[in-house]
Backbone bond lengths (Angstrom), bond angles and torsions (degrees), N, CA, C in turn:
res aa  C-N    CA-C-N  psi(-1)  N-CA   C-N-CA  omega(-1)  CA-C   N-CA-C  phi
1 M - - - 1.469 - - 1.494 109.58 -
2 I 1.309 119.04 -42.44 1.405 119.92 179.74 1.533 111.73 -68.22
3 K 1.333 115.12 -36.93 1.433 118.64 177.06 1.514 111.81 -63.80
4 K 1.344 115.56 -40.16 1.502 121.64 -177.17 1.514 108.16 -64.85
5 T 1.374 115.80 -43.37 1.468 119.49 177.21 1.508 114.03 -62.34
6 I 1.354 115.62 -37.34 1.571 119.00 175.58 1.454 108.44 -60.48
7 Y 1.381 116.72 -46.33 1.440 119.19 -175.51 1.583 112.60 -65.09
8 I 1.330 111.79 -34.93 1.512 114.41 -179.84 1.541 109.44 -69.24
9 L 1.405 113.71 -39.37 1.539 115.93 -178.58 1.562 107.50 -66.40
10 L 1.346 116.58 -39.72 1.459 118.51 -176.69 1.509 107.52 -63.84
11 G 1.421 119.03 -44.25 1.406 119.74 179.30 1.533 115.11 -60.42
12 I 1.376 113.41 -40.54 1.450 116.11 176.60 1.572 111.93 -63.32
13 T 1.298 113.33 -41.28 1.438 119.62 177.78 1.508 113.42 -55.99
14 A 1.350 113.34 -47.70 1.396 123.22 -178.11 1.580 110.64 -64.20
15 L 1.287 115.67 -39.79 1.492 118.09 178.55 1.590 108.87 -71.32
16 L 1.289 118.56 -36.49 1.501 115.33 175.32 1.490 111.14 -65.33
17 I 1.300 117.80 -38.15 1.470 118.56 179.54 1.574 110.00 -64.75
18 I 1.305 115.94 -45.34 1.448 118.50 -178.94 1.583 109.49 -63.84
19 A 1.350 116.30 -41.86 1.417 116.73 179.05 1.547 112.35 -63.87
20 F 1.346 116.06 -35.35 1.481 119.20 177.81 1.531 112.10 -65.91
21 L 1.359 114.55 -41.65 1.459 115.37 -178.25 1.479 113.56 -74.59
22 L 1.352 118.07 -22.13 1.444 118.90 178.14 1.497 115.53 -91.69
23 Q 1.241 117.23 -15.24 1.529 119.48 178.96 1.419 110.03 -66.49
24 P 1.420 119.48 144.41 1.415 122.97 179.51 1.531 109.88 -71.36
25 L 1.297 112.77 147.03 1.436 116.20 177.98 1.574 111.41 -75.01
26 K 1.313 117.41 143.98 1.496 119.43 179.89 1.493 109.15 -56.37
27 K 1.312 114.91 134.60 1.484 121.94 176.60 1.480 112.32 -104.52
28 G 1.253 116.97 179.77 1.481 122.22 171.46 1.490 111.50 130.04
29 L 1.363 111.84 131.28 1.435 121.37 173.05 1.571 108.72 -87.27
30 G 1.223 115.43 170.60 1.527 119.02 175.00 1.531 108.79 -83.83
31 S 1.292 115.46 -156.58 1.474 120.04 -172.16 1.549 109.64 -76.94
32 D 1.360 116.24 -21.87 1.408 118.56 -179.19 1.510 112.21 -86.49
33 R 1.352 119.21 104.14 1.494 120.12 178.91 1.511 111.45 -107.65
34 I 1.320 114.61 23.11 1.496 120.59 176.81 1.481 111.84 -102.27
35 T 1.305 115.89 -51.06 1.524 121.10 -179.64 1.428 110.68 -60.66
36 R 1.318 118.34 131.50 1.420 123.15 -179.96 1.529 107.16 -137.89
37 Y 1.364 112.67 153.46 1.450 120.56 179.74 1.504 108.28 -131.57
38 R 1.379 114.25 151.97 1.435 119.37 176.78 1.511 110.76 -127.49
39 L 1.311 116.91 132.25 1.510 119.36 178.42 1.520 110.77 -68.05
40 D 1.353 117.05 123.90 1.434 123.44 174.68 1.525 109.33 -80.49
41 T 1.345 115.45 99.61 1.441 118.70 -175.91 1.562 114.18 -74.50
42 N 1.369 115.28 -11.97 1.492 118.22 177.83 1.547 112.57 -93.60
43 W 1.315 116.83 5.61 1.474 122.17 -176.79 1.512 109.72 -119.20
44 P 1.302 119.91 133.88 1.559 127.00 -2.80 1.528 113.08 -85.84
45 S 1.248 114.65 178.27 1.521 121.93 177.03 1.464 109.10 -123.97
46 L 1.320 115.38 77.34 1.472 120.53 -176.08 1.528 111.45 -90.81
47 P 1.296 116.54 149.15 1.464 120.45 177.40 1.477 108.49 -63.41
48 S 1.368 114.56 153.54 1.513 121.78 179.66 1.502 112.91 -64.01
49 S 1.313 116.65 -20.18 1.468 121.21 -177.62 1.496 112.13 -75.89
50 V 1.354 116.22 -13.76 1.477 120.59 -177.53 1.533 107.77 -93.88
51 K 1.327 115.43 115.33 1.457 120.36 178.15 1.521 106.88 -97.45
52 L 1.290 121.03 103.25 1.418 125.03 -175.65 1.470 110.37 -76.44
53 G 1.371 118.38 117.87 1.452 122.91 173.28 1.556 111.06 -91.04
54 N 1.341 115.35 -162.64 1.450 112.89 -179.39 1.506 111.95 -60.35
55 P 1.421 115.87 118.55 1.426 120.60 178.11 1.535 109.10 -82.99
56 T 1.337 116.89 90.06 1.436 121.98 -173.66 1.504 117.09 -85.34
57 G 1.380 114.14 -19.28 1.516 120.46 179.46 1.439 112.57 -132.15
58 I 1.254 121.30 140.06 1.467 125.96 178.01 1.581 112.07 -145.27
59 A 1.278 116.22 137.83 1.446 119.91 -178.24 1.497 111.48 -157.20
60 L 1.314 120.02 169.42 1.386 126.07 176.00 1.562 108.17 -109.13
61 D 1.339 119.97 132.80 1.438 118.88 176.07 1.494 110.42 -90.91
62 T 1.337 115.38 179.36 1.492 119.88 -177.44 1.511 113.07 -70.52
63 N 1.412 117.56 -12.63 1.396 121.34 172.67 1.509 113.45 -88.91
64 K 1.300 117.54 10.05 1.475 126.42 -178.76 1.510 112.28 61.17
65 N 1.301 117.07 29.84 1.432 121.22 170.49 1.509 111.63 -99.55
66 V 1.315 116.70 155.15 1.496 120.39 179.15 1.524 108.58 -87.97
67 V 1.333 116.94 130.02 1.443 122.62 179.80 1.561 103.28 -111.14
68 V 1.377 112.70 132.04 1.409 120.25 -179.57 1.514 112.23 -122.43
69 L 1.318 117.86 130.38 1.494 120.97 172.77 1.555 107.22 -103.64
70 H 1.272 117.63 123.28 1.411 119.43 -178.14 1.578 111.07 -136.76
71 R 1.259 116.41 165.48 1.529 121.81 -173.38 1.583 115.51 -100.16
72 A 1.322 113.09 9.50 1.488 116.11 -179.71 1.508 108.04 50.84
73 D 1.442 114.78 -126.03 1.426 119.55 -176.59 1.501 112.74 -92.38
74 R 1.295 120.89 8.19 1.471 123.31 179.91 1.477 108.63 -77.13
75 K 1.356 114.69 133.01 1.507 121.48 179.64 1.461 107.15 -111.71
76 W 1.364 112.74 147.38 1.489 120.96 171.91 1.493 111.16 -69.72
77 P 1.348 121.72 122.51 1.429 124.23 -178.93 1.506 114.39 -69.00
78 L 1.305 115.21 112.87 1.534 117.81 -178.60 1.526 107.22 -67.97
79 F 1.358 117.51 -34.89 1.419 121.82 -176.62 1.508 107.71 -134.09
80 G 1.252 118.31 145.32 1.454 122.21 175.86 1.483 112.26 87.38
81 P 1.336 116.46 -179.27 1.461 123.22 -173.57 1.565 112.53 -76.34
82 M 1.347 112.42 168.52 1.489 116.61 177.61 1.620 110.61 -68.25
83 P 1.321 115.03 151.70 1.467 115.86 174.50 1.546 111.08 -57.85
84 Q 1.292 117.24 162.75 1.521 121.62 -178.36 1.549 109.56 -109.26
85 D 1.325 116.83 -24.37 1.513 120.03 -174.59 1.488 111.29 -87.66
86 L 1.343 113.47 149.87 1.489 119.79 -178.71 1.579 108.86 -77.54
87 I 1.324 114.82 148.54 1.474 120.25 175.87 1.524 111.19 -66.29
88 K 1.292 118.34 130.60 1.465 122.97 -172.38 1.518 112.34 -79.36
89 Q 1.334 113.90 -30.81 1.485 120.19 -174.06 1.533 112.05 -80.44
90 K 1.255 120.05 163.28 1.443 126.50 176.27 1.564 105.70 -73.75
91 T 1.361 112.18 125.14 1.496 116.90 -175.41 1.499 115.59 -105.57
92 V 1.310 116.51 -7.80 1.538 122.20 177.25 1.480 109.69 -110.57
93 L 1.320 117.36 117.99 1.452 122.21 -179.03 1.554 109.39 -116.73
94 F 1.310 113.67 138.66 1.487 121.01 174.70 1.485 105.07 -112.58
95 I 1.404 113.06 125.52 1.420 119.74 -171.32 1.559 106.01 -129.33
96 N 1.379 112.14 137.35 1.465 118.14 174.69 1.481 110.85 -67.17
97 K 1.360 118.59 123.05 1.400 123.60 -168.70 1.597 111.01 -68.57
98 D 1.290 118.14 -21.66 1.443 122.36 -176.80 1.524 112.94 -89.77
99 N 1.360 116.28 -52.84 1.455 114.84 -175.44 1.587 111.28 -103.96
100 G 1.302 116.20 -1.63 1.449 117.99 174.85 1.464 119.32 75.07
101 K 1.390 116.52 9.97 1.435 118.51 -177.25 1.564 110.19 -85.50
102 L 1.299 114.59 150.13 1.394 122.86 177.31 1.548 112.75 -73.56
103 L 1.369 116.47 123.31 1.455 122.68 -176.60 1.536 110.57 -89.88
104 H 1.301 113.10 -50.05 1.502 119.05 176.03 1.485 110.61 -168.41
105 S 1.327 118.79 175.13 1.453 120.90 -178.47 1.523 109.58 -157.88
106 W 1.325 114.62 161.43 1.448 123.67 171.17 1.511 108.14 -158.58
107 G 1.333 117.12 -174.09 1.436 120.64 175.96 1.525 114.58 106.89
108 D 1.307 117.61 16.45 1.469 120.53 172.20 1.501 110.44 -78.17
109 Q 1.326 116.29 146.41 1.472 126.48 175.85 1.569 109.69 55.91
110 L 1.329 116.43 41.37 1.472 119.34 179.60 1.519 111.29 -124.73
111 F 1.318 118.22 -34.87 1.529 122.25 -171.28 1.545 111.64 -125.84
112 I 1.316 109.11 157.32 1.433 122.02 176.09 1.495 111.49 -101.59
113 M 1.387 117.22 -55.36 1.435 124.99 175.28 1.529 112.07 -140.59
114 P 1.341 112.76 73.76 1.469 118.29 -178.38 1.542 111.82 -55.88
115 H 1.365 117.86 147.31 1.440 118.50 -178.88 1.517 113.00 -137.46
116 G 1.270 118.34 -68.14 1.504 121.07 -173.20 1.533 113.92 -97.70
117 L 1.347 116.32 145.28 1.434 122.45 179.63 1.526 109.85 -133.49
118 T 1.348 114.70 130.68 1.527 119.52 171.96 1.442 108.18 -136.61
119 V 1.335 120.46 142.40 1.496 123.53 172.29 1.531 102.48 -114.01
120 D 1.368 114.56 132.95 1.447 118.83 -178.00 1.562 107.10 -99.77
121 R 1.346 112.28 -177.27 1.484 119.33 -172.21 1.506 112.50 -64.71
122 E 1.351 116.51 -22.56 1.492 118.96 -178.71 1.530 111.01 -95.43
123 N 1.411 116.06 11.81 1.453 122.43 173.52 1.568 109.26 75.94
124 N 1.372 118.23 16.24 1.384 119.11 171.90 1.581 112.19 -81.04
125 L 1.295 113.17 152.82 1.515 117.27 179.58 1.555 109.69 -108.33
126 W 1.326 115.10 131.80 1.436 120.77 178.31 1.582 105.62 -113.59
127 I 1.314 111.94 127.56 1.476 119.43 -174.14 1.498 110.69 -131.15
128 T 1.364 113.92 134.82 1.453 117.86 173.26 1.510 111.35 -101.73
129 D 1.285 120.83 152.81 1.487 126.16 177.23 1.447 108.61 -132.76
130 L 1.417 114.06 116.71 1.473 119.19 -177.00 1.561 110.13 -71.75
131 G 1.234 120.06 -32.77 1.502 124.62 -179.18 1.457 112.07 -73.47
132 L 1.326 117.83 -39.66 1.436 123.12 178.82 1.506 114.96 -83.28
133 H 1.329 115.51 -17.52 1.489 122.93 -174.56 1.539 112.84 57.34
134 Q 1.381 113.53 43.90 1.430 122.80 -172.46 1.505 111.87 -129.47
135 V 1.381 112.00 161.33 1.462 119.41 170.75 1.522 104.28 -128.49
136 F 1.399 115.16 133.59 1.434 123.92 -177.13 1.469 112.48 -119.57
137 K 1.288 119.20 146.82 1.489 125.32 169.25 1.520 105.95 -120.93
138 F 1.282 119.03 121.71 1.447 128.95 176.66 1.527 113.59 -116.62
139 S 1.326 116.79 147.91 1.470 119.49 168.85 1.548 106.68 -67.36
140 H 1.342 113.80 169.16 1.394 118.40 179.50 1.530 113.37 -60.46
141 E 1.315 115.60 -29.12 1.498 122.82 179.94 1.525 113.16 -85.50
142 G 1.361 116.34 -7.07 1.456 118.38 174.42 1.468 115.18 103.07
143 R 1.334 117.60 16.65 1.523 121.93 176.15 1.495 109.09 -86.14
144 L 1.290 116.54 129.44 1.485 122.71 179.76 1.504 112.02 -65.79
145 L 1.261 118.50 121.25 1.439 121.21 -177.88 1.582 114.65 -109.64
146 L 1.378 114.55 -28.05 1.427 119.43 -174.97 1.569 106.48 -156.32
147 Q 1.301 113.93 140.93 1.503 116.67 179.41 1.553 106.35 -143.03
148 L 1.363 113.98 128.45 1.437 117.50 -177.07 1.560 106.74 -127.49
149 G 1.338 118.23 147.84 1.430 123.46 -174.42 1.483 110.91 93.62
150 E 1.318 112.53 160.27 1.529 119.57 175.31 1.454 111.72 -100.95
151 A 1.386 118.41 125.61 1.413 121.30 -171.07 1.525 111.69 -57.76
152 G 1.356 116.54 125.04 1.426 121.20 175.72 1.528 115.29 75.72
153 V 1.310 119.53 1.86 1.447 122.96 -177.91 1.540 110.92 -117.21
154 A 1.352 114.95 113.69 1.459 120.19 -178.69 1.559 107.89 -87.35
155 G 1.384 114.57 148.12 1.398 122.15 176.40 1.491 113.04 -165.79
156 N 1.344 116.15 176.41 1.501 119.96 -179.18 1.508 111.72 -126.99
157 D 1.312 119.65 20.94 1.478 123.00 177.76 1.540 105.18 -94.67
158 S 1.372 113.46 -172.64 1.436 117.16 -175.56 1.518 114.93 -80.13
159 A 1.368 117.07 -5.90 1.445 123.18 178.24 1.441 113.53 -105.79
160 H 1.318 119.69 -4.71 1.460 122.58 -175.93 1.585 109.92 -129.96
161 F 1.336 112.25 158.82 1.458 118.11 176.13 1.565 105.61 -129.48
162 N 1.300 115.75 167.05 1.461 122.08 175.19 1.516 110.70 -132.33
163 M 1.355 113.97 85.38 1.421 118.94 -174.54 1.486 117.74 65.66
164 P 1.348 120.63 57.71 1.430 126.85 -174.18 1.531 108.86 -66.78
165 T 1.359 114.95 144.67 1.476 116.59 -171.92 1.541 114.42 -109.26
166 G 1.370 116.68 -29.81 1.416 118.74 -174.26 1.436 118.16 -161.89
167 V 1.361 118.74 168.08 1.491 122.02 -179.46 1.541 105.70 -135.77
168 A 1.341 113.02 142.99 1.485 121.61 168.12 1.482 109.04 -128.24
169 V 1.358 116.53 134.49 1.407 121.14 -173.98 1.539 107.86 -114.93
170 A 1.370 115.38 129.24 1.421 121.53 179.63 1.509 111.65 -82.87
171 D 1.305 116.66 169.65 1.468 123.13 179.92 1.525 115.01 -56.02
172 D 1.310 117.42 -33.99 1.434 123.81 -177.10 1.518 112.46 -86.88
173 G 1.356 116.15 -0.24 1.476 120.68 177.79 1.409 113.40 96.66
174 S 1.303 120.53 -17.41 1.418 123.80 171.52 1.527 110.63 -59.69
175 F 1.355 116.85 153.96 1.456 117.41 -173.46 1.547 109.08 -143.12
176 Y 1.374 110.01 161.77 1.481 119.96 176.94 1.525 111.29 -120.67
177 V 1.226 118.18 147.36 1.478 124.07 177.55 1.557 109.55 -125.25
178 S 1.347 114.16 125.31 1.463 119.26 175.39 1.556 107.41 -89.69
179 D 1.268 115.16 119.48 1.459 124.26 -169.17 1.506 110.85 -130.95
180 G 1.213 123.31 89.76 1.410 138.89 -2.80 1.418 109.70 170.37
181 Y 1.329 114.81 -114.79 1.493 122.55 174.64 1.522 111.17 -80.33
182 G 1.403 113.30 -45.01 1.452 119.38 -175.16 1.523 112.96 -86.41
183 N 1.329 113.86 -39.67 1.498 117.77 176.09 1.563 105.18 -111.62
184 S 1.334 111.45 167.54 1.500 119.62 -179.62 1.517 110.35 -126.79
185 R 1.284 113.94 69.07 1.513 120.82 -171.61 1.484 112.34 -148.83
186 I 1.316 115.47 164.21 1.496 126.12 171.03 1.475 108.44 -116.50
187 L 1.312 118.79 127.72 1.423 121.83 176.20 1.609 111.29 -110.41
188 R 1.269 115.73 148.73 1.474 122.39 -175.84 1.549 108.58 -122.15
189 F 1.338 115.65 129.41 1.490 120.65 -177.93 1.565 108.36 -128.40
190 T 1.308 113.27 157.19 1.458 119.80 167.94 1.519 113.96 -71.47
191 A 1.295 118.52 168.09 1.424 120.71 -177.76 1.531 112.60 -57.91
192 D 1.267 118.77 -28.21 1.430 120.65 179.60 1.522 115.70 -98.78
193 G 1.370 113.55 12.95 1.451 119.97 172.54 1.526 118.55 91.86
194 K 1.256 115.96 14.55 1.456 119.75 -178.71 1.568 105.97 -86.30
195 Y 1.359 114.27 136.66 1.465 121.14 -176.32 1.547 106.41 -68.11
196 L 1.324 114.48 137.49 1.460 121.53 172.14 1.522 118.10 -112.76
197 S 1.354 113.56 -51.66 1.392 114.98 -179.46 1.551 107.03 -169.73
198 Q 1.349 118.11 176.75 1.425 124.19 179.71 1.512 108.59 -153.34
199 W 1.376 116.57 163.74 1.435 125.10 173.98 1.478 110.92 -156.37
200 G 1.331 116.72 154.39 1.416 122.95 176.48 1.530 114.77 112.23
201 T 1.285 112.98 150.87 1.480 121.14 175.01 1.550 108.59 -153.38
202 K 1.362 118.30 174.80 1.368 116.94 -176.13 1.610 110.08 -78.37
203 G 1.332 112.00 134.78 1.449 117.90 179.99 1.524 113.41 158.36
204 N 1.302 115.82 -171.25 1.483 119.26 -177.44 1.525 114.16 -127.33
205 Q 1.327 115.46 14.26 1.444 122.00 178.58 1.598 106.94 -93.32
206 P 1.346 114.16 162.37 1.498 118.48 179.13 1.489 108.97 -51.02
207 G 1.400 112.63 127.96 1.459 117.36 178.53 1.503 113.07 87.87
208 E 1.284 116.83 -2.03 1.451 119.92 174.84 1.534 109.22 -110.44
209 F 1.357 117.02 160.58 1.518 119.89 -171.72 1.453 110.62 -139.06
210 N 1.362 115.97 150.57 1.432 124.19 170.43 1.578 105.00 -125.18
211 I 1.254 116.08 85.19 1.480 125.05 -173.45 1.518 111.85 69.88
212 P 1.417 118.29 78.97 1.395 119.69 167.81 1.508 111.73 -68.11
213 H 1.393 110.49 107.98 1.480 115.72 -163.24 1.522 114.78 -104.39
214 G 1.289 115.87 -27.77 1.470 119.46 178.65 1.523 109.95 -139.26
215 I 1.342 119.89 152.81 1.443 120.86 -174.48 1.539 108.05 -151.46
216 T 1.342 114.96 142.09 1.489 122.54 177.79 1.445 110.31 -152.63
217 I 1.339 117.85 171.35 1.465 123.76 -178.01 1.483 108.91 -129.69
218 N 1.360 120.28 136.12 1.409 119.45 173.86 1.521 114.34 -94.07
219 N 1.322 114.09 -176.67 1.499 115.38 -173.54 1.490 115.29 -69.77
220 K 1.369 118.56 -9.53 1.467 123.25 173.60 1.582 111.99 -85.57
221 G 1.319 115.07 -8.18 1.432 119.68 -172.70 1.539 113.42 86.87
222 W 1.325 119.80 7.42 1.426 123.65 177.61 1.542 107.32 -74.96
223 V 1.381 112.14 143.93 1.472 121.82 179.54 1.496 109.61 -98.77
224 Y 1.320 117.03 123.69 1.480 122.09 178.53 1.500 105.92 -108.84
225 V 1.324 115.72 128.42 1.507 121.75 179.74 1.514 108.94 -123.09
226 A 1.345 112.91 127.83 1.482 120.14 169.74 1.509 110.46 -79.10
227 D 1.368 111.71 102.08 1.454 119.63 -175.98 1.586 103.62 -89.96
228 R 1.311 113.42 88.86 1.474 120.50 -163.83 1.524 114.72 -52.79
229 E 1.334 115.19 -66.71 1.446 119.94 -170.96 1.563 112.40 -70.53
230 N 1.364 117.19 -13.21 1.428 119.05 172.60 1.545 115.10 -91.40
231 N 1.399 112.19 5.41 1.525 120.06 176.89 1.519 111.18 52.64
232 R 1.313 116.37 45.89 1.464 117.47 179.20 1.522 112.10 -152.77
233 I 1.315 114.65 172.26 1.455 123.07 174.37 1.556 103.74 -120.69
234 Q 1.300 114.31 127.54 1.457 121.87 177.34 1.548 109.12 -102.90
235 V 1.315 115.86 146.56 1.480 121.33 -177.68 1.504 107.89 -124.42
236 F 1.340 116.59 133.14 1.473 122.51 -179.49 1.535 107.75 -133.54
237 N 1.375 113.69 158.89 1.459 115.28 168.43 1.501 110.98 -82.33
238 A 1.298 117.88 -174.65 1.472 120.82 -166.61 1.507 110.02 -65.86
239 V 1.309 123.10 -22.83 1.392 124.45 -177.26 1.524 112.52 -107.05
240 G 1.288 115.16 11.84 1.473 119.44 173.26 1.469 119.46 94.15
241 T 1.305 118.57 8.19 1.439 122.36 177.59 1.602 109.05 -75.33
242 F 1.259 114.32 129.14 1.473 122.15 -175.70 1.594 108.72 -65.86
243 I 1.332 115.57 129.27 1.411 123.39 175.11 1.491 117.01 -102.92
244 K 1.328 113.38 -52.79 1.467 119.61 -178.29 1.565 108.21 -170.69
245 Q 1.329 113.91 168.93 1.395 118.34 172.57 1.582 111.44 -131.03
246 L 1.323 114.22 150.65 1.511 120.83 177.11 1.405 110.71 -110.51
247 S 1.296 121.80 125.13 1.460 126.33 179.01 1.512 108.73 -148.32
248 G 1.364 114.11 157.69 1.392 117.13 -178.66 1.480 110.92 -178.56
249 N 1.319 116.16 -150.07 1.488 120.93 -173.61 1.540 107.66 -88.51
250 W 1.322 114.72 67.03 1.493 120.23 177.05 1.462 108.93 -142.44
251 G 1.418 113.92 171.22 1.457 118.51 -177.98 1.521 114.04 -91.45
252 A 1.332 114.90 -152.17 1.428 120.27 177.82 1.546 109.23 -63.34
253 V 1.363 117.48 129.24 1.493 120.51 -175.17 1.489 108.24 -90.27
254 N 1.316 115.55 116.10 1.535 120.63 -178.40 1.452 111.10 -87.31
255 S 1.345 121.39 -36.36 1.531 122.04 -166.31 1.498 106.84 -146.29
256 V 1.293 115.96 157.15 1.435 126.94 170.63 1.498 111.61 -147.60
257 D 1.372 117.06 141.05 1.437 120.69 -178.24 1.503 108.79 -161.26
258 W 1.350 112.72 149.48 1.513 120.70 175.93 1.519 108.99 -100.39
259 D 1.286 117.17 144.54 1.410 121.12 179.42 1.605 109.75 -75.27
260 P 1.312 121.88 161.72 1.439 122.53 -177.98 1.500 116.59 -51.27
261 T 1.405 115.36 -30.83 1.454 118.62 -174.66 1.529 109.79 -83.40
262 G 1.268 118.81 -16.53 1.469 124.87 -179.04 1.535 110.21 75.18
263 L 1.320 117.33 17.80 1.441 121.51 -179.73 1.529 115.50 -99.79
264 Q 1.345 115.18 -8.82 1.489 118.36 179.74 1.511 106.71 -144.94
265 M 1.277 115.52 148.50 1.469 121.32 174.96 1.509 105.89 -118.94
266 F 1.410 115.30 142.43 1.384 122.07 -176.37 1.547 106.78 -121.58
267 A 1.324 113.91 148.38 1.523 120.13 173.75 1.476 107.37 -148.18
268 S 1.384 114.63 163.50 1.457 120.95 175.10 1.543 106.56 -128.14
269 D 1.289 111.11 144.07 1.482 116.85 177.25 1.492 112.62 -124.04
270 D 1.310 117.03 175.82 1.455 118.81 179.44 1.606 109.04 -149.39
271 V 1.277 116.43 132.44 1.481 120.21 176.70 1.558 106.22 -110.11
272 A 1.301 112.54 131.10 1.470 118.22 -179.59 1.490 108.58 -142.23
273 F 1.321 114.44 150.87 1.452 120.49 177.42 1.572 110.16 -95.64
274 L 1.294 117.29 117.62 1.467 124.21 -179.06 1.614 108.99 57.11
275 K 1.364 114.27 33.26 1.421 119.46 178.08 1.536 114.51 60.10
276 M 1.362 117.20 14.47 1.415 120.44 -178.31 1.541 114.01 -123.53
277 K 1.338 117.92 -47.59 1.391 121.93 179.52 1.492 111.56 -90.47
278 H 1.325 115.83 98.85 1.508 119.72 178.76 1.528 113.11 -72.72
279 R 1.298 111.78 131.72 1.481 119.66 -174.07 1.544 112.72 -107.96
280 G 1.281 115.74 -7.05 1.515 120.15 173.37 1.488 109.94 130.70
281 S 1.399 110.75 163.03 1.444 121.04 -178.24 1.562 110.32 -118.66
282 D 1.281 113.70 155.24 1.506 123.28 168.77 1.445 110.58 -117.64
283 I 1.321 116.89 150.49 1.448 127.02 164.27 1.534 106.40 -94.87
284 L 1.277 118.81 123.64 1.448 120.27 -175.29 1.588 109.46 -110.91
285 V 1.348 117.68 126.13 1.405 120.50 -175.25 1.514 109.44 -110.95
286 F 1.305 119.31 122.56 1.432 124.11 -175.43 1.624 111.53 -114.71
287 D 1.273 115.78 157.05 1.467 118.50 172.42 1.558 107.73 -90.39
288 T 1.359 118.36 -175.08 1.437 121.36 -173.10 1.530 110.88 -66.90
289 D 1.343 115.29 -23.74 1.487 119.49 -179.58 1.510 114.95 -84.51
290 G 1.410 113.88 -2.50 1.425 119.81 -174.41 1.477 118.63 81.61
291 K 1.346 116.88 17.02 1.461 122.89 176.36 1.544 106.72 -87.54
292 L 1.310 111.97 134.85 1.478 121.88 179.10 1.509 109.87 -67.20
293 Q 1.327 117.51 121.85 1.470 122.40 179.12 1.555 111.28 -99.21
294 T 1.299 113.97 -52.52 1.538 118.38 -171.73 1.523 103.63 -147.62
295 R 1.399 111.29 151.30 1.373 116.96 172.85 1.595 109.81 -139.92
296 I 1.242 115.57 142.60 1.469 124.22 -170.18 1.460 107.93 -126.17
297 G 1.367 119.46 135.69 1.434 119.48 174.35 1.516 109.98 135.58
298 R 1.321 114.89 -134.00 1.447 119.32 -170.57 1.519 110.58 -64.78
299 S 1.380 118.76 -26.29 1.407 119.40 -177.71 1.544 114.86 -111.34
300 G 1.306 114.02 3.05 1.497 118.57 -177.39 1.473 110.96 -99.02
301 F 1.405 111.82 -137.78 1.446 119.58 -177.54 1.508 116.14 -110.03
302 Y 1.359 112.62 8.72 1.511 116.10 173.40 1.504 108.37 -93.25
303 K 1.305 115.93 121.33 1.510 120.21 -178.66 1.527 107.03 -104.86
304 G 1.294 115.50 83.02 1.523 119.22 178.08 1.494 108.78 -126.59
305 P 1.365 114.14 -171.23 1.424 118.60 179.82 1.532 115.52 -67.97
306 V 1.232 116.39 165.70 1.510 120.84 176.30 1.544 109.39 -64.93
307 T 1.303 111.60 129.98 1.571 115.61 -174.76 1.494 108.08 -129.75
308 W 1.339 111.81 166.12 1.436 122.11 178.01 1.566 105.46 -133.23
309 Y 1.270 114.65 90.08 1.466 121.70 -177.62 1.533 110.37 -74.37
310 H 1.248 115.38 110.73 1.489 122.90 -175.54 1.555 112.68 -92.38
311 D 1.303 115.88 -37.97 1.471 120.42 176.64 1.525 112.64 -154.00
312 L 1.304 116.23 160.14 1.439 121.42 -178.93 1.484 117.06 -151.43
313 A 1.264 116.65 166.04 1.491 122.78 -177.83 1.448 109.72 -156.13
314 T 1.354 121.15 157.39 1.467 125.74 -176.59 1.491 106.90 -131.90
315 D 1.347 115.77 147.37 1.474 121.60 173.55 1.512 114.56 -97.88
316 S 1.233 118.06 179.44 1.532 123.65 -176.00 1.484 110.73 -68.09
317 E 1.377 121.92 -14.04 1.423 123.62 -179.43 1.532 110.06 -97.03
318 G 1.350 116.11 1.34 1.393 119.52 -179.88 1.462 118.07 85.48
319 N 1.318 118.17 7.82 1.488 123.07 175.90 1.558 109.15 -75.87
320 I 1.310 116.06 150.50 1.435 120.46 -174.65 1.600 107.20 -117.07
321 Y 1.320 114.72 137.49 1.412 120.55 176.00 1.504 109.55 -123.14
322 V 1.351 115.07 129.15 1.484 118.16 -174.79 1.536 108.77 -132.29
323 G 1.308 114.77 149.48 1.474 123.36 175.42 1.516 108.02 -105.39
324 D 1.323 113.52 122.82 1.501 122.03 -179.67 1.529 108.02 -104.36
325 I 1.357 118.38 106.75 1.469 122.13 178.75 1.484 116.29 -80.60
326 L 1.386 118.13 -2.59 1.440 121.19 177.43 1.509 108.30 -85.86
327 G 1.346 117.37 -44.96 1.461 120.62 -179.21 1.560 110.64 -101.34
328 N 1.348 113.90 0.78 1.511 115.43 -177.19 1.555 111.87 52.98
329 T 1.330 114.96 53.49 1.453 122.57 178.85 1.520 110.72 -129.79
330 I 1.312 114.02 158.85 1.523 120.11 172.19 1.595 103.49 -113.47
331 Q 1.216 115.12 128.51 1.480 117.62 179.72 1.550 114.42 -117.82
332 K 1.308 117.01 142.15 1.458 122.28 177.70 1.547 108.04 -114.63
333 F 1.282 112.83 125.33 1.470 119.26 172.16 1.498 108.72 -108.49
334 K 1.329 115.30 117.03 1.470 121.90 -176.13 1.550 108.78 -88.85
335 K 1.325 111.69 131.59 1.512 116.68 178.08 1.481 109.41 -72.70
336 L 1.296 118.99 129.09 1.453 122.48 -179.75 1.517 110.37 -91.75
337 T 1.249 117.21 140.76 1.476 120.30 -178.75 1.517 113.37 -99.35
338 K 1.302 114.85 -10.50 1.477 121.70 174.28 1.473 110.67 -131.55
């Protein structure tokens, strides 16, 4: 009798799983049904010698080139500890945003598991490394300018991180670190790296996080955090006071970024079954009030392969650049004027 009941329960569970996997994903654009984007299938145009790994970070530099942080042949360990050796290939790529050609690259023998990328107003690159538990600031040419955290040592005090995910730099040079996979907090530092304050803990209430995965600042100085596993974006003032949260009919929020004009905010999400079977990503486009305008991807008008959009950036023309870590591709969506 017990065995029969177990078989029945297993059968019901299997049917539920199949039904979930076969059901259509929820569709729907936002209120903006005018703005359209087209995937540029000819971009990028990288040399065959470049083996693109997981493109976890993407940004625009002050030269209006696309900067990509990728992991080359490094794989995320499904089981067991992080690797200990540094990636041998160049992990930072500079790509012409128009023709997609590689301009130059660096970043070999620097990182174990690179994750977040930010370019500040002075064209410096900020990079986080999950394996090293560190935050780095480099010049545009790759010279190390600042290093925070202790290499290979995780912690939750003001001098250590536990798998930090991203950096956002304010106008005055002070910066914020989302920390991250091991911790659930945001840390604030002076421009020269002195600790100022922090906020956040594990949870789903306002001011709490379940993997703060992406971070950016708007022109008011408000801090926007992609609270990934809580499927939301949280908004704080400069010192960490909670202002509001944005949530809706979307999946886990991987990234959040403002366009150069400050008139639109972009985010990417991911829908997965049991955190294993990825069913696709959307690019979410918001207005300044946080209202969803347009979405592109699995539920929009782009009919492409299943993707996992990890990070994104936009240029002054409204084009969107995204890193897909499922297919290890970089995609450019051109904003259409007609």
